[in-house]
Structure formats: structure tokens, C-alpha cells
C-alpha positions as CSV (number, residue, x, y, z in Angstrom):
1,M,-11.8,-21.6,52.2
2,L,-14.0,-24.5,51.0
3,G,-13.1,-23.8,47.3
4,E,-14.2,-21.5,44.5
5,V,-16.2,-23.9,42.4
6,L,-18.5,-26.3,44.4
7,T,-20.8,-28.5,42.3
8,A,-24.1,-29.5,43.7
9,A,-24.0,-33.1,42.4
10,V,-27.0,-34.9,41.0
11,T,-27.9,-38.2,42.5
12,P,-27.9,-41.2,40.1
13,F,-30.6,-43.8,40.3
14,R,-30.7,-47.4,39.0
15,P,-33.6,-48.6,36.9
16,D,-35.3,-49.9,40.0
17,G,-35.1,-46.4,41.6
18,S,-32.4,-47.2,44.1
19,V,-29.4,-45.0,44.4
20,N,-26.4,-45.9,42.2
21,Y,-23.5,-45.2,44.5
22,E,-20.9,-46.6,42.0
23,T,-21.9,-44.0,39.4
24,Y,-22.0,-41.3,42.1
25,A,-18.4,-42.0,42.9
26,D,-17.5,-41.8,39.2
27,L,-19.4,-38.5,38.9
28,C,-17.6,-37.0,41.9
29,V,-14.2,-37.9,40.5
30,H,-15.2,-36.5,37.1
31,L,-16.4,-33.2,38.6
32,V,-13.2,-32.8,40.6
33,E,-11.1,-33.5,37.5
34,H,-13.1,-30.9,35.5
35,G,-13.0,-27.7,37.5
36,S,-14.7,-28.4,40.8
37,D,-12.9,-27.7,44.0
38,G,-15.5,-29.7,45.9
39,V,-18.9,-31.4,45.7
40,V,-22.1,-30.7,47.6
41,V,-23.9,-33.9,48.5
42,A,-27.7,-34.2,48.8
43,G,-28.6,-30.6,48.0
44,T,-31.6,-29.6,46.0
45,T,-29.9,-30.8,42.8
46,G,-29.2,-34.1,44.5
47,E,-33.0,-34.5,45.1
48,S,-32.6,-34.4,48.8
49,P,-36.3,-34.2,49.6
50,T,-36.8,-37.7,48.2
51,L,-33.8,-39.3,49.8
52,T,-33.9,-41.3,53.0
53,D,-31.5,-40.5,55.8
54,D,-29.6,-43.7,55.0
55,E,-29.3,-42.7,51.3
56,R,-28.1,-39.2,52.1
57,L,-25.5,-40.5,54.5
58,E,-24.3,-43.2,52.2
59,L,-23.9,-40.6,49.5
60,V,-21.7,-38.6,51.9
61,A,-19.6,-41.6,52.6
62,T,-19.3,-42.4,48.9
63,A,-18.1,-38.8,48.1
64,V,-15.6,-38.8,51.0
65,D,-14.1,-42.1,49.8
66,A,-14.0,-41.0,46.2
67,V,-12.6,-37.5,46.4
68,G,-12.3,-36.5,50.1
69,D,-8.5,-36.6,50.0
70,R,-8.3,-33.9,47.2
71,A,-11.5,-32.0,47.3
72,T,-14.0,-30.7,49.8
73,V,-17.2,-32.7,50.5
74,I,-20.0,-30.5,51.7
75,A,-23.0,-32.5,53.1
76,G,-26.5,-31.1,52.7
77,T,-27.9,-31.5,56.2
78,G,-30.5,-28.8,56.6
79,T,-34.2,-29.6,56.8
80,Y,-37.2,-27.8,58.3
81,S,-36.6,-29.6,61.6
82,T,-33.8,-28.4,63.8
83,A,-33.5,-31.7,65.6
84,H,-33.4,-33.6,62.3
85,S,-30.8,-31.2,60.9
86,V,-28.6,-31.7,64.0
87,H,-28.9,-35.5,63.7
88,L,-27.8,-35.4,60.0
89,T,-25.0,-33.0,60.8
90,E,-23.7,-35.2,63.6
91,R,-23.8,-38.3,61.3
92,A,-22.2,-36.5,58.3
93,H,-19.5,-35.2,60.6
94,G,-18.7,-38.8,61.7
95,L,-18.5,-39.8,58.0
96,G,-15.8,-37.2,57.3
97,A,-17.7,-34.4,55.6
98,H,-15.6,-31.3,55.5
99,G,-18.5,-28.9,56.0
100,F,-22.3,-28.6,55.8
101,L,-24.8,-26.8,53.6
102,V,-27.8,-25.8,55.7
103,V,-30.8,-24.4,54.0
104,T,-33.2,-21.9,55.6
105,P,-35.9,-24.0,57.3
106,Y,-38.7,-24.3,54.8
107,Y,-42.5,-24.7,55.0
108,N,-42.9,-23.7,58.6
109,K,-41.7,-20.1,57.9
110,P,-39.8,-19.3,61.2
111,P,-39.2,-15.7,62.2
112,Q,-35.7,-14.4,61.8
113,R,-34.8,-15.0,65.4
114,G,-35.9,-18.7,65.0
115,I,-33.5,-19.0,62.0
116,V,-30.6,-17.8,64.2
117,E,-31.5,-20.3,66.9
118,H,-31.8,-23.1,64.3
119,F,-28.2,-22.4,63.1
120,K,-26.8,-22.1,66.6
121,A,-28.2,-25.6,67.4
122,I,-26.7,-27.1,64.2
123,A,-23.4,-25.4,64.8
124,A,-23.2,-27.0,68.3
125,A,-23.1,-30.4,66.6
126,S,-19.8,-30.0,64.8
127,D,-16.7,-27.9,64.7
128,R,-16.6,-27.9,60.9
129,P,-17.8,-25.0,58.6
130,I,-21.4,-24.3,57.8
131,V,-22.6,-22.7,54.6
132,V,-25.8,-20.9,55.1
133,Y,-28.1,-21.5,52.1
134,N,-30.4,-18.5,51.5
135,I,-32.9,-19.4,48.8
136,P,-36.1,-17.4,49.3
137,G,-37.5,-18.5,45.9
138,R,-37.9,-22.1,47.3
139,V,-38.4,-21.6,51.0
140,V,-40.4,-18.3,50.9
141,V,-38.4,-16.7,53.8
142,N,-35.4,-14.5,53.0
143,I,-32.6,-14.4,55.6
144,E,-32.3,-10.6,56.0
145,P,-28.9,-8.9,56.0
146,E,-29.2,-8.1,59.7
147,T,-29.8,-11.8,60.4
148,I,-26.9,-12.9,58.3
149,A,-24.7,-10.5,60.3
150,E,-26.0,-12.2,63.4
151,L,-25.2,-15.6,62.0
152,A,-21.7,-14.5,61.3
153,G,-21.2,-14.3,65.0
154,I,-21.5,-18.1,65.2
155,P,-17.8,-19.2,64.9
156,T,-18.4,-22.2,62.5
157,V,-20.7,-20.3,60.1
158,A,-18.2,-19.6,57.3
159,A,-20.1,-18.7,54.2
160,V,-23.4,-17.9,52.5
161,K,-24.8,-19.6,49.4
162,Q,-27.0,-16.7,48.2
163,A,-29.6,-17.7,45.7
164,N,-31.1,-14.3,45.6
165,D,-30.3,-11.7,42.9
166,D,-30.5,-8.7,45.3
167,L,-27.0,-7.4,44.7
168,E,-27.3,-4.9,47.5
169,Q,-27.9,-7.7,50.0
170,A,-24.9,-9.6,48.5
171,R,-22.8,-6.5,48.8
172,R,-23.7,-6.2,52.5
173,I,-22.7,-9.8,53.1
174,V,-19.2,-9.0,51.8
175,E,-18.8,-5.6,53.4
176,E,-20.5,-6.1,56.7
177,T,-19.6,-9.7,57.6
178,R,-16.5,-12.0,57.5
179,L,-18.5,-14.6,55.6
180,A,-17.5,-15.9,52.1
181,L,-20.1,-15.2,49.5
182,Y,-21.1,-17.9,47.0
183,A,-23.5,-17.5,44.2
184,G,-26.4,-19.9,44.6
185,D,-27.7,-19.2,41.1
186,D,-25.2,-20.0,38.4
187,N,-25.8,-16.7,36.5
188,L,-24.8,-14.7,39.6
189,I,-21.2,-15.9,39.8
190,F,-19.8,-13.0,37.7
191,P,-21.9,-10.3,39.4
192,F,-20.9,-11.7,42.8
193,L,-17.2,-11.8,41.9
194,E,-17.6,-8.1,41.1
195,L,-18.8,-7.5,44.7
196,G,-16.0,-9.6,46.2
197,G,-17.6,-13.0,46.2
198,V,-15.6,-16.3,46.3
199,G,-17.3,-18.3,43.6
200,G,-20.4,-20.4,43.3
201,V,-22.2,-23.5,44.4
202,C,-23.1,-24.5,40.9
203,V,-25.2,-26.9,38.7
204,H,-23.9,-26.0,35.2
205,T,-20.4,-27.0,36.3
206,H,-21.5,-30.7,35.7
207,L,-20.8,-29.7,32.1
208,W,-19.0,-26.4,32.1
209,G,-16.7,-26.8,35.1
210,P,-13.4,-25.8,33.4
211,Q,-14.9,-22.6,31.9
212,V,-16.3,-21.5,35.3
213,K,-13.0,-22.2,37.0
214,E,-11.2,-20.2,34.3
215,M,-13.7,-17.3,34.6
216,I,-12.9,-17.1,38.4
217,R,-9.2,-17.3,37.8
218,L,-9.2,-14.5,35.3
219,H,-11.2,-12.3,37.6
220,R,-8.9,-13.0,40.5
221,A,-5.9,-12.1,38.2
222,G,-7.5,-8.7,37.3
223,D,-8.7,-9.7,33.8
224,V,-12.3,-8.6,34.4
225,E,-13.0,-8.3,30.7
226,G,-11.7,-11.8,30.1
227,A,-13.9,-13.1,32.9
228,R,-16.9,-11.2,31.5
229,A,-16.4,-12.7,28.1
230,I,-16.6,-16.2,29.6
231,D,-19.7,-15.3,31.5
232,R,-21.3,-14.2,28.2
233,E,-20.2,-17.5,26.5
234,L,-22.0,-19.4,29.3
235,A,-25.4,-17.9,28.4
236,P,-26.6,-21.3,27.0
237,A,-25.7,-23.0,30.3
238,Y,-27.8,-20.4,32.2
239,E,-30.6,-20.8,29.8
240,L,-30.5,-24.6,30.1
241,L,-31.1,-24.5,33.8
242,K,-34.3,-22.5,33.3
243,V,-35.9,-25.0,30.9
244,A,-37.4,-27.1,33.8
245,T,-37.3,-27.3,37.6
246,N,-33.8,-28.2,38.8
247,P,-32.5,-31.0,38.5
248,I,-34.8,-32.1,35.7
249,A,-32.9,-30.2,33.0
250,I,-29.3,-30.9,34.1
251,K,-30.1,-34.6,34.5
252,A,-31.5,-34.7,31.0
253,A,-28.5,-32.8,29.7
254,L,-26.1,-35.2,31.4
255,A,-27.9,-38.2,29.8
256,M,-27.5,-36.6,26.4
257,T,-23.7,-36.4,27.0
258,G,-23.5,-40.1,27.9
259,W,-24.1,-40.3,31.7
260,E,-26.5,-43.0,32.8
261,L,-28.0,-41.4,35.8
262,G,-31.5,-42.9,35.8
263,R,-34.8,-41.0,36.2
264,V,-35.6,-38.2,38.6
265,R,-37.8,-39.3,41.6
266,L,-41.4,-38.3,41.9
267,P,-42.8,-35.7,42.3
268,L,-40.3,-34.6,39.7
269,V,-40.8,-35.9,36.2
270,E,-38.7,-36.4,33.2
271,A,-38.1,-33.6,30.7
272,D,-40.7,-33.8,27.9
273,E,-40.0,-33.7,24.2
274,G,-40.2,-30.0,23.9
275,E,-38.0,-29.5,26.9
276,R,-35.5,-32.0,25.6
277,G,-35.3,-30.1,22.4
278,R,-34.5,-26.8,24.2
279,I,-31.9,-28.6,26.4
280,R,-30.2,-30.1,23.4
281,A,-30.1,-26.7,21.7
282,C,-28.4,-25.2,24.7
283,L,-25.8,-28.0,24.7
284,E,-25.1,-27.4,21.1
285,R,-24.8,-23.7,21.4
286,G,-22.7,-24.1,24.5
287,G,-20.3,-26.4,22.7
288,V,-21.1,-29.5,24.7
289,L,-22.8,-31.4,21.9
290,S,-21.9,-31.2,18.3
291,G,-22.0,-33.4,15.1
292,A,-22.5,-37.1,15.8
293,A,-23.1,-36.5,19.5
294,A,-26.0,-34.1,18.8
295,A,-27.5,-36.6,16.3
296,S,-27.2,-39.4,18.9
297,A,-28.8,-37.2,21.5
298,R,-31.8,-36.6,19.2
299,G,-32.4,-40.3,19.2
């Protein structure tokens, strides 16, 4: 298993807009020391659409060097081009990534049989595990349960990151395939655990990692009500992620807690004053900011 809590890490930028690899290494270490079993590099949260190939791959190398001996490093290598995805997967394999997050091809809207062929081609590039990333809200196309069952026939396809709140589809992944089910939306972790899911590929674990890890531990141990209570306590974290398009809100939240991560890259824009107020309120209610820290964040 690749881990229960995988954090899709943000990408830090310097004032001039270049990637800050030193801070990225520090962030990876922090995440692993605060509840994460692994990090996902250059996913949506890492602003992958605005990264060059060289930047993506240097981030993979940085994560492997920083935490690869004690945590899993999952490289985001999926794009809407099969050939490009194969190239990135081959390169990330060579850098030591433990697995690959491959999103449904976006924009060109392939038929289901095209999705299967896409994953077969990528799987031929490495013998390491692939996490299928099904996120119809961003890519328009949903990977149907029958297609996921077909993907499960590819030996290196190991898991599904399901950013889709259709619990019946999630149940079918668990019951009808050998694939590990990860929540792709943070508020789905508990419902997916109830169905037999493994955990989540998360964003809020930048700030609430230990709580999420404990929620999963309790559920595994049979303390469903204890896990449910933590899920309820995490409501401000779930609300925070809805304030603005990811990763705008989480980057603003991290800045309020002392991380110097730079701005988001266009076409994303910084959280405005109203959004910052809502983000700060979520951090206060979620126990991340209080007292002097909250006052400082207001500045």
C-alpha cells in the first residue's frame, strides 16, 4: 500500500516566480512528520498545469531526496497527451518516484476505451504503481465503474483517487475490483472508510494531518464513532477548501500560519480580502490559528 494519508503538496514559488525547491523540501519533511505517509508531487494542488517539465521533475527529485527513504513519493505524470504522460512517467521513474498519479485525460474528452488505452501505454513505461485519478468535476469525463474494472486488469494499476461523491460508484470500486480506494475530496475520507476505502489524497492535511491520521487509525481499530467525531471536528477544514479554487485557499491558509510559499501562478490569483477573512475564520474555528497568531494573520 502507498499509505493511508497522502498529501498533494503545494508548490512554493520565490518572489520572482521561480520554484523554491529548498522550501519544498522543508514542506515535504513537515508533512511526513505531521501525519502524512507520503506526498503527491505536481498534482492539481501543486499547480501542475503551470509547471514546466523540468520544474515537475526537479520537484520529484527534491521530494525523493527529502523524504523518499521514509515516505512514498507519488509523481503526478498524467496529462491530456498519452505520449507526454509516458515521457513524464519514464523520467519520474528514473528519479526514484515510488508511484504515479495519472489523471483522466482532460479537454479532449476521450471515450472510455481511449481511457483504457491511455493507461495501458503509461503502465508500460514503469513497473511501479499507478493511482488512477478520477475527477469528473475538472476533466468533464467520468471513468465509469466498468472502465475502472477494466483498468484493474492492468497489473500496475493499484488504486483510484476518486474525486466523485457518488458513493455507489465508490462501493463498486471496493467490491468489484482489487484496487485501493482513496478519497480525492477531503470530505469524502470518512464516507469512503465506511465503504472499505484506504484513506485519502488530501489537501487539508497540510494543516490537519495528525487529526486525519488519527481518524483513520480509529476507524481501522473499530472505533467508528471516534472517527466520526474527528470528521465532524474537521468541518472548518472542509469549508476552507471551498472558499476559492484549489490551491488558492490552502496556500493563503499556509501563509497565515507562517509558511512563505509565494504567490499562485496565473491564471490563478491570490485570495481577495473577503476570501482571506473566511479562510482565517476557518483556521480559527479549526484550532490552527488563535490569539496572537490570528491577530498577526489579520495583518
